MIDOSE-1310 file (N, C-alpha, C; in nm, 2 decimals, decimal comma, always signed):
residues 207
mkqe	+0,11/-0,15/-0,01/+0,00/-0,03/+0,06/+0,11/+0,09/+0,01; -0,03/+0,18/-0,10/+0,16/+0,31/-0,04/+0,14/+0,41/+0,03; +0,24/+0,51/+0,04/+0,25/+0,54/+0,20/+0,09/+0,74/+0,24; +0,10/+0,70/+0,04/-0,01/+0,84/+0,10/-0,18/+0,82/+0,13
evld	-0,20/+0,64/+0,01/-0,38/+0,56/+0,19/-0,35/+0,56/+0,17; -0,21/+0,47/+0,32/-0,18/+0,50/+0,41/-0,24/+0,62/+0,50; -0,19/+0,73/+0,50/-0,18/+0,84/+0,53/-0,31/+0,95/+0,60; -0,41/+0,89/+0,40/-0,55/+0,90/+0,39/-0,62/+0,84/+0,53
ellh	-0,61/+0,72/+0,51/-0,66/+0,57/+0,60/-0,65/+0,64/+0,70; -0,58/+0,70/+0,76/-0,51/+0,76/+0,89/-0,59/+0,89/+0,95; -0,63/+0,98/+0,84/-0,67/+1,13/+0,88/-0,83/+1,02/+0,92; -0,88/+0,97/+0,81/-1,02/+0,94/+0,80/-1,06/+0,83/+0,92
veep	-0,95/+0,77/+1,00/-1,05/+0,75/+1,13/-1,13/+0,81/+1,23; -1,21/+0,69/+1,18/-1,38/+0,71/+1,32/-1,32/+0,73/+1,38; -1,37/+0,92/+1,50/-1,30/+0,99/+1,65/-1,38/+0,81/+1,75; -1,33/+0,70/+1,86/-1,41/+0,69/+1,99/-1,53/+0,80/+2,05
tptf	-1,67/+0,73/+1,98/-1,75/+0,81/+2,00/-1,73/+0,81/+2,26; -1,71/+0,95/+2,28/-1,68/+0,96/+2,40/-1,77/+0,95/+2,49; -1,69/+0,85/+2,58/-1,87/+0,76/+2,68/-1,89/+0,91/+2,77; -2,05/+0,89/+2,91/-2,04/+0,96/+2,99/-1,94/+0,87/+3,13
smnp	-1,83/+0,90/+3,17/-1,78/+0,85/+3,27/-1,90/+0,85/+3,45; -1,96/+0,91/+3,45/-1,95/+0,93/+3,60/-2,00/+0,88/+3,60; -2,02/+0,75/+3,77/-2,15/+0,67/+3,75/-2,26/+0,70/+3,74; -2,41/+0,62/+3,66/-2,49/+0,65/+3,69/-2,66/+0,66/+3,85
kkfm	-2,63/+0,67/+3,92/-2,63/+0,65/+4,03/-2,55/+0,80/+4,10; -2,43/+0,87/+4,06/-2,44/+0,96/+4,13/-2,48/+1,10/+4,06; -2,46/+1,06/+3,94/-2,52/+1,16/+3,78/-2,69/+1,20/+3,91; -2,69/+1,03/+3,96/-2,90/+1,13/+3,97/-2,90/+1,18/+4,16
lwlf	-2,80/+1,16/+4,23/-2,79/+1,17/+4,30/-2,69/+1,36/+4,31; -2,61/+1,33/+4,16/-2,62/+1,50/+4,18/-2,71/+1,58/+4,12; -2,81/+1,57/+4,04/-2,97/+1,55/+4,01/-3,08/+1,63/+4,16; -3,05/+1,52/+4,28/-3,11/+1,53/+4,36/-3,04/+1,72/+4,38
ivsi	-2,97/+1,68/+4,44/-2,85/+1,80/+4,53/-2,93/+1,90/+4,43; -2,94/+1,94/+4,24/-2,93/+2,08/+4,25/-3,08/+2,11/+4,32; -3,15/+1,98/+4,22/-3,25/+2,05/+4,32/-3,31/+2,06/+4,45; -3,24/+2,02/+4,54/-3,27/+2,09/+4,64/-3,12/+2,22/+4,74
vmif	-3,11/+2,20/+4,61/-3,04/+2,36/+4,60/-3,16/+2,47/+4,55; -3,18/+2,47/+4,45/-3,29/+2,57/+4,35/-3,43/+2,53/+4,46; -3,42/+2,49/+4,55/-3,54/+2,43/+4,68/-3,56/+2,57/+4,75; -3,40/+2,52/+4,85/-3,34/+2,66/+4,96/-3,38/+2,77/+4,85
aslt	-3,27/+2,80/+4,82/-3,27/+2,93/+4,74/-3,34/+3,01/+4,64; -3,49/+2,91/+4,64/-3,61/+3,02/+4,67/-3,69/+3,02/+4,76; -3,65/+2,95/+4,88/-3,72/+2,98/+5,03/-3,68/+3,06/+5,01; -3,50/+3,16/+5,02/-3,41/+3,24/+5,14/-3,45/+3,39/+4,99
sayi	-3,52/+3,34/+4,88/-3,51/+3,45/+4,80/-3,65/+3,53/+4,88; -3,79/+3,39/+4,90/-3,88/+3,46/+4,90/-3,87/+3,52/+5,07; -3,75/+3,49/+5,15/-3,72/+3,57/+5,31/-3,71/+3,69/+5,24; -3,60/+3,70/+5,20/-3,58/+3,89/+5,22/-3,67/+3,91/+5,10
vkqa	-3,72/+3,89/+4,95/-3,83/+4,00/+4,94/-3,90/+3,97/+5,08; -4,02/+3,93/+5,17/-4,13/+3,92/+5,24/-4,07/+4,03/+5,42; -3,89/+4,02/+5,36/-3,93/+4,12/+5,48/-3,93/+4,29/+5,49; -3,96/+4,29/+5,33/-4,04/+4,48/+5,40/-4,14/+4,46/+5,42
dsaw	-4,22/+4,33/+5,45/-4,35/+4,34/+5,50/-4,37/+4,42/+5,57; -4,49/+4,46/+5,71/-4,52/+4,58/+5,79/-4,55/+4,52/+5,91; -4,56/+4,36/+5,88/-4,55/+4,27/+6,02/-4,44/+4,23/+6,04; -4,35/+4,19/+5,93/-4,17/+4,12/+6,02/-4,10/+4,21/+6,15
lsie	-4,11/+4,16/+6,17/-4,08/+4,15/+6,32/-3,87/+4,11/+6,36; -3,76/+4,12/+6,40/-3,63/+4,08/+6,41/-3,68/+3,92/+6,51; -3,55/+3,90/+6,49/-3,64/+3,70/+6,59/-3,51/+3,63/+6,65; -3,46/+3,65/+6,74/-3,36/+3,59/+6,83/-3,34/+3,48/+6,84
lpsi	-3,25/+3,36/+6,68/-3,23/+3,25/+6,70/-3,23/+3,21/+6,83; -3,32/+3,04/+6,84/-3,27/+2,93/+6,95/-3,09/+2,99/+6,92; -3,04/+2,98/+7,14/-2,92/+2,96/+7,08/-2,83/+2,80/+7,13; -2,95/+2,70/+7,10/-2,91/+2,54/+7,09/-2,88/+2,52/+6,95
lwys	-2,95/+2,62/+6,89/-2,89/+2,58/+6,72/-2,75/+2,59/+6,67; -2,62/+2,65/+6,81/-2,47/+2,68/+6,77/-2,51/+2,57/+6,84; -2,57/+2,55/+6,91/-2,43/+2,38/+6,96/-2,54/+2,25/+6,87; -2,56/+2,23/+6,83/-2,67/+2,12/+6,69/-2,60/+2,14/+6,57
tavl	-2,57/+2,28/+6,56/-2,45/+2,32/+6,42/-2,30/+2,28/+6,48; -2,27/+2,27/+6,56/-2,14/+2,21/+6,60/-2,16/+2,12/+6,58; -2,28/+2,02/+6,66/-2,30/+1,85/+6,63/-2,35/+1,81/+6,55; -2,37/+1,84/+6,43/-2,40/+1,81/+6,26/-2,27/+1,85/+6,19
llss	-2,11/+1,97/+6,21/-2,05/+1,91/+6,16/-1,92/+1,83/+6,17; -1,94/+1,78/+6,37/-1,89/+1,58/+6,35/-1,88/+1,55/+6,33; -2,09/+1,55/+6,33/-2,10/+1,41/+6,18/-2,05/+1,42/+6,11; -1,98/+1,57/+6,01/-1,91/+1,60/+5,82/-1,88/+1,52/+5,93
ltah	-1,76/+1,51/+6,00/-1,62/+1,40/+6,03/-1,61/+1,27/+6,04; -1,69/+1,26/+6,11/-1,66/+1,08/+6,11/-1,76/+1,02/+5,99; -1,89/+1,10/+5,92/-1,94/+1,02/+5,81/-1,80/+1,00/+5,65; -1,69/+1,16/+5,68/-1,58/+1,16/+5,65/-1,45/+1,05/+5,69
mayr	-1,41/+1,02/+5,82/-1,41/+0,87/+5,80/-1,48/+0,75/+5,78; -1,56/+0,72/+5,76/-1,66/+0,62/+5,80/-1,63/+0,61/+5,65; -1,61/+0,71/+5,51/-1,55/+0,71/+5,40/-1,46/+0,63/+5,40; -1,35/+0,67/+5,43/-1,19/+0,65/+5,44/-1,17/+0,51/+5,48
agkk	-1,25/+0,45/+5,60/-1,25/+0,33/+5,63/-1,24/+0,24/+5,54; -1,38/+0,31/+5,49/-1,46/+0,17/+5,38/-1,37/+0,17/+5,26; -1,29/+0,33/+5,21/-1,20/+0,27/+5,09/-1,07/+0,17/+5,11; -1,03/+0,17/+5,26/-0,98/+0,06/+5,30/-0,95/-0,08/+5,34
eqtg	-1,12/-0,14/+5,29/-1,20/-0,22/+5,30/-1,11/-0,27/+5,49; -1,19/-0,12/+5,60/-1,15/-0,19/+5,73/-1,30/-0,14/+5,77; -1,36/-0,30/+5,75/-1,56/-0,30/+5,76/-1,53/-0,22/+5,91; -1,50/-0,34/+6,05/-1,54/-0,30/+6,17/-1,54/-0,10/+6,13
karl	-1,37/-0,07/+6,15/-1,41/+0,12/+6,17/-1,54/+0,20/+6,11; -1,55/+0,15/+5,96/-1,67/+0,23/+5,93/-1,78/+0,23/+5,89; -1,85/+0,05/+5,97/-1,99/+0,03/+6,07/-1,95/+0,12/+6,23; -1,80/+0,20/+6,29/-1,80/+0,21/+6,38/-1,85/+0,33/+6,31
ylla	-1,84/+0,39/+6,27/-1,77/+0,56/+6,23/-1,97/+0,59/+6,16; -2,00/+0,49/+6,09/-2,12/+0,51/+6,07/-2,26/+0,51/+6,18; -2,21/+0,44/+6,24/-2,30/+0,43/+6,36/-2,33/+0,53/+6,47; -2,20/+0,60/+6,43/-2,15/+0,81/+6,51/-2,25/+0,82/+6,45
tltl	-2,19/+0,85/+6,35/-2,24/+0,95/+6,22/-2,37/+0,98/+6,24; -2,49/+0,82/+6,25/-2,66/+0,79/+6,22/-2,67/+0,95/+6,40; -2,56/+0,85/+6,45/-2,66/+0,93/+6,61/-2,65/+1,05/+6,63; -2,54/+1,06/+6,56/-2,50/+1,27/+6,56/-2,63/+1,33/+6,52
glvf	-2,63/+1,29/+6,41/-2,76/+1,28/+6,37/-2,87/+1,26/+6,38; -2,91/+1,20/+6,46/-3,04/+1,18/+6,56/-3,07/+1,33/+6,66; -2,94/+1,29/+6,69/-2,84/+1,45/+6,80/-2,89/+1,52/+6,77; -2,85/+1,58/+6,71/-2,88/+1,69/+6,59/-3,06/+1,73/+6,57
lamq	-3,11/+1,62/+6,52/-3,27/+1,62/+6,47/-3,37/+1,72/+6,61; -3,31/+1,58/+6,73/-3,37/+1,62/+6,88/-3,33/+1,77/+6,98; -3,19/+1,82/+6,90/-3,13/+1,99/+6,89/-3,26/+2,10/+6,87; -3,22/+2,03/+6,73/-3,35/+2,10/+6,59/-3,52/+2,12/+6,69
wlgw	-3,48/+2,01/+6,74/-3,73/+2,02/+6,77/-3,62/+2,14/+6,93; -3,57/+2,06/+7,02/-3,56/+2,19/+7,13/-3,53/+2,38/+7,08; -3,52/+2,37/+6,93/-3,52/+2,51/+6,91/-3,65/+2,54/+6,87; -3,76/+2,43/+6,87/-3,85/+2,46/+6,83/-3,92/+2,49/+6,91
vdlv	-3,90/+2,43/+7,04/-4,00/+2,43/+7,16/-3,93/+2,56/+7,22; -3,80/+2,57/+7,20/-3,83/+2,73/+7,30/-3,86/+2,83/+7,19; -3,90/+2,87/+7,05/-3,99/+2,96/+7,04/-4,11/+2,97/+7,02; -4,15/+2,81/+7,05/-4,31/+2,84/+7,08/-4,34/+2,89/+7,21
ergi	-4,19/+2,83/+7,35/-4,18/+2,89/+7,50/-4,28/+3,02/+7,49; -4,15/+3,08/+7,31/-4,14/+3,32/+7,32/-4,26/+3,29/+7,24; -4,32/+3,22/+7,23/-4,50/+3,27/+7,11/-4,42/+3,36/+6,98; -4,36/+3,23/+6,92/-4,41/+3,24/+6,82/-4,42/+3,17/+6,67
ffgg	-4,47/+3,21/+6,61/-4,51/+3,07/+6,55/-4,51/+3,04/+6,44; -4,61/+2,96/+6,37/-4,60/+2,88/+6,22/-4,73/+2,91/+6,14; -4,73/+3,10/+6,07/-4,82/+3,04/+6,03/-4,93/+3,10/+6,16; -5,02/+3,24/+6,06/-5,19/+3,23/+6,22/-5,15/+3,37/+6,33
vdre	-5,19/+3,34/+6,38/-5,19/+3,46/+6,50/-5,10/+3,42/+6,60; -5,06/+3,55/+6,67/-4,95/+3,47/+6,80/-5,10/+3,45/+6,97; -5,04/+3,49/+7,05/-5,11/+3,46/+7,18/-5,20/+3,53/+7,23; -5,18/+3,70/+7,13/-5,26/+3,80/+7,19/-5,38/+3,81/+7,02
gnpa	-5,39/+3,72/+6,94/-5,53/+3,70/+6,87/-5,47/+3,85/+6,67; -5,30/+3,85/+6,71/-5,23/+3,97/+6,59/-5,19/+3,85/+6,52; -5,17/+3,87/+6,40/-5,12/+3,86/+6,29/-4,98/+3,82/+6,32; -4,96/+3,65/+6,28/-4,79/+3,66/+6,36/-4,66/+3,69/+6,28
npag	-4,57/+3,66/+6,30/-4,44/+3,71/+6,26/-4,46/+3,64/+6,17; -4,44/+3,64/+6,10/-4,34/+3,63/+5,92/-4,20/+3,50/+5,96; -4,17/+3,57/+5,94/-4,03/+3,54/+6,02/-4,05/+3,47/+6,06; -4,16/+3,40/+6,16/-4,11/+3,34/+6,31/-4,16/+3,15/+6,18
sfiy	-4,24/+3,25/+6,04/-4,32/+3,08/+6,00/-4,17/+2,98/+5,86; -4,12/+3,16/+5,82/-3,98/+3,18/+5,73/-3,91/+3,02/+5,85; -3,80/+3,09/+5,93/-3,76/+2,96/+6,07/-3,87/+2,83/+6,04; -3,96/+2,81/+6,10/-3,99/+2,69/+6,02/-3,96/+2,59/+5,95
vlmg	-4,00/+2,67/+5,87/-4,01/+2,62/+5,73/-3,87/+2,62/+5,61; -3,73/+2,65/+5,71/-3,63/+2,65/+5,64/-3,56/+2,49/+5,74; -3,62/+2,49/+5,85/-3,55/+2,45/+5,97/-3,63/+2,31/+5,96; -3,74/+2,33/+5,90/-3,82/+2,16/+5,87/-3,79/+2,09/+5,73
vhav	-3,81/+2,16/+5,66/-3,72/+2,12/+5,47/-3,59/+2,06/+5,48; -3,54/+2,12/+5,53/-3,36/+2,07/+5,60/-3,43/+1,98/+5,63; -3,47/+1,92/+5,73/-3,43/+1,82/+5,87/-3,57/+1,77/+5,81; -3,63/+1,73/+5,68/-3,65/+1,62/+5,63/-3,59/+1,56/+5,55
hlia	-3,47/+1,70/+5,45/-3,37/+1,57/+5,37/-3,28/+1,57/+5,45; -3,26/+1,62/+5,53/-3,20/+1,50/+5,69/-3,20/+1,37/+5,72; -3,27/+1,42/+5,79/-3,39/+1,22/+5,80/-3,39/+1,05/+5,68; -3,41/+1,15/+5,58/-3,33/+1,07/+5,41/-3,24/+1,08/+5,42
gliy	-3,17/+1,16/+5,46/-2,98/+1,07/+5,47/-2,98/+1,05/+5,60; -3,02/+0,99/+5,70/-3,06/+0,93/+5,80/-3,05/+0,75/+5,74; -3,13/+0,80/+5,75/-3,25/+0,63/+5,60/-3,12/+0,59/+5,55; -3,03/+0,65/+5,45/-2,96/+0,61/+5,37/-2,82/+0,58/+5,48
wlam	-2,81/+0,61/+5,59/-2,67/+0,58/+5,67/-2,77/+0,44/+5,72; -2,82/+0,44/+5,73/-2,93/+0,30/+5,84/-2,91/+0,24/+5,68; -2,97/+0,23/+5,61/-2,91/+0,11/+5,48/-2,78/+0,05/+5,47; -2,71/+0,16/+5,51/-2,57/+0,15/+5,43/-2,55/-0,01/+5,57
llmk	-2,57/+0,02/+5,68/-2,48/-0,08/+5,76/-2,58/-0,16/+5,77; -2,75/-0,14/+5,73/-2,75/-0,32/+5,70/-2,72/-0,39/+5,63; -2,71/-0,24/+5,49/-2,67/-0,35/+5,34/-2,56/-0,48/+5,32; -2,63/-0,61/+5,29/-2,51/-0,62/+5,29/-2,37/-0,68/+5,21
rqte	-2,29/-0,69/+5,26/-2,17/-0,66/+5,13/-2,07/-0,80/+5,14; -2,10/-0,92/+5,11/-2,04/-1,08/+5,09/-1,98/-1,06/+4,98; -2,01/-1,04/+4,91/-1,95/-1,09/+4,78/-1,84/-0,97/+4,74; -1,75/-0,99/+4,60/-1,72/-0,88/+4,56/-1,77/-0,77/+4,49
sqke	-1,82/-0,87/+4,38/-1,99/-0,74/+4,34/-2,10/-0,63/+4,45; -2,11/-0,63/+4,63/-2,11/-0,65/+4,70/-2,10/-0,50/+4,76; -1,95/-0,52/+4,78/-1,86/-0,47/+4,78/-1,86/-0,32/+4,80; -1,80/-0,37/+4,65/-1,81/-0,26/+4,53/-1,96/-0,19/+4,53
nwrl	-2,04/-0,25/+4,57/-2,17/-0,16/+4,52/-2,18/-0,11/+4,69; -2,16/-0,12/+4,79/-2,14/-0,10/+4,92/-2,05/-0,06/+4,91; -1,98/+0,06/+4,91/-1,84/+0,11/+4,91/-1,86/+0,33/+4,80; -1,96/+0,16/+4,70/-1,98/+0,30/+4,57/-2,15/+0,40/+4,67
hlem	-2,23/+0,30/+4,76/-2,31/+0,37/+4,83/-2,30/+0,45/+4,92; -2,17/+0,33/+4,98/-2,08/+0,43/+5,09/-1,99/+0,62/+5,06; -1,97/+0,66/+4,91/-1,89/+0,75/+4,92/-2,01/+0,81/+4,88; -2,19/+0,81/+4,78/-2,29/+0,85/+4,79/-2,33/+0,91/+4,91
stif	-2,38/+0,83/+5,01/-2,38/+0,93/+5,13/-2,34/+0,99/+5,20; -2,14/+1,00/+5,18/-2,10/+1,07/+5,21/-2,15/+1,20/+5,19; -2,13/+1,20/+5,03/-2,12/+1,28/+4,88/-2,25/+1,36/+4,98; -2,43/+1,34/+5,03/-2,54/+1,40/+5,07/-2,46/+1,41/+5,12
whfl	-2,45/+1,31/+5,30/-2,42/+1,42/+5,41/-2,27/+1,56/+5,44; -2,25/+1,60/+5,35/-2,15/+1,70/+5,37/-2,25/+1,79/+5,31; -2,26/+1,78/+5,16/-2,42/+1,86/+5,10/-2,50/+1,96/+5,24; -2,57/+1,82/+5,33/-2,65/+1,88/+5,42/-2,57/+1,99/+5,51
dglw	-2,49/+2,00/+5,56/-2,45/+2,03/+5,63/-2,41/+2,17/+5,57; -2,29/+2,14/+5,42/-2,32/+2,26/+5,45/-2,45/+2,36/+5,41; -2,50/+2,29/+5,39/-2,66/+2,36/+5,34/-2,73/+2,43/+5,44; -2,73/+2,40/+5,57/-2,76/+2,37/+5,73/-2,63/+2,54/+5,80
vylf	-2,52/+2,50/+5,72/-2,40/+2,61/+5,77/-2,45/+2,72/+5,66; -2,48/+2,69/+5,62/-2,50/+2,85/+5,52/-2,70/+2,88/+5,60; -2,76/+2,84/+5,58/-2,92/+2,85/+5,65/-2,86/+2,94/+5,81; -2,82/+2,83/+5,86/-2,87/+2,93/+6,00/-2,70/+3,13/+5,97
lfll	-2,62/+3,06/+5,94/-2,50/+3,21/+5,94/-2,62/+3,34/+5,81; -2,72/+3,24/+5,75/-2,83/+3,36/+5,67/-2,87/+3,38/+5,75; -2,97/+3,28/+5,84/-3,08/+3,36/+5,94/-3,06/+3,42/+6,02; -2,86/+3,37/+6,05/-2,82/+3,48/+6,14/-2,80/+3,68/+6,09
lnr	-2,76/+3,68/+5,99/-2,77/+3,80/+5,92/-2,87/+3,86/+5,85; -2,96/+3,75/+5,87/-3,09/+3,86/+5,82/-3,20/+3,84/+5,90; -3,23/+3,90/+6,05/-3,26/+3,88/+6,08/-3,34/+4,01/+6,04
């Protein structure tokens, strides 16, 4: 074959079609995270707009939210330690850190509930009217909504952690699947932690 023909064939070789490198399950997780971001972006935008309402009054956040934030940040550390142990196939350590993360998440939810109790004791309610029959402060309603919607997603994260503890992993394929879900649950948990820090700072700076 002549050199010109060889060169012509090389120039006209079809390039391989690029394949989608991200795992489909991870891709769905990121889509879910983006949808959550959009929900909270709309809620915080509505919060800022509603501040112009004449009935809006500044609210002192429950002091327990500082401690619950610290607990959630600590749970992010234990989640990362579980992920690292899982990558090294240190199953015992991974399970202990998973259990610690699950426990800290439950403690966080309990402290958020106590924060709601504190608001109620101060006469701050969700919608409706206050104890004197006056229209309720809309700022209080937003605090309940932001905390509540975040708590719902956090419960989903806790269910994910529980599923990780119960998931079988005897065969090699099951172990690989477990490590994948461990990575995904860690990503989701870090996101929820970061989301709460953002919401907490947002409420502190926009009272």
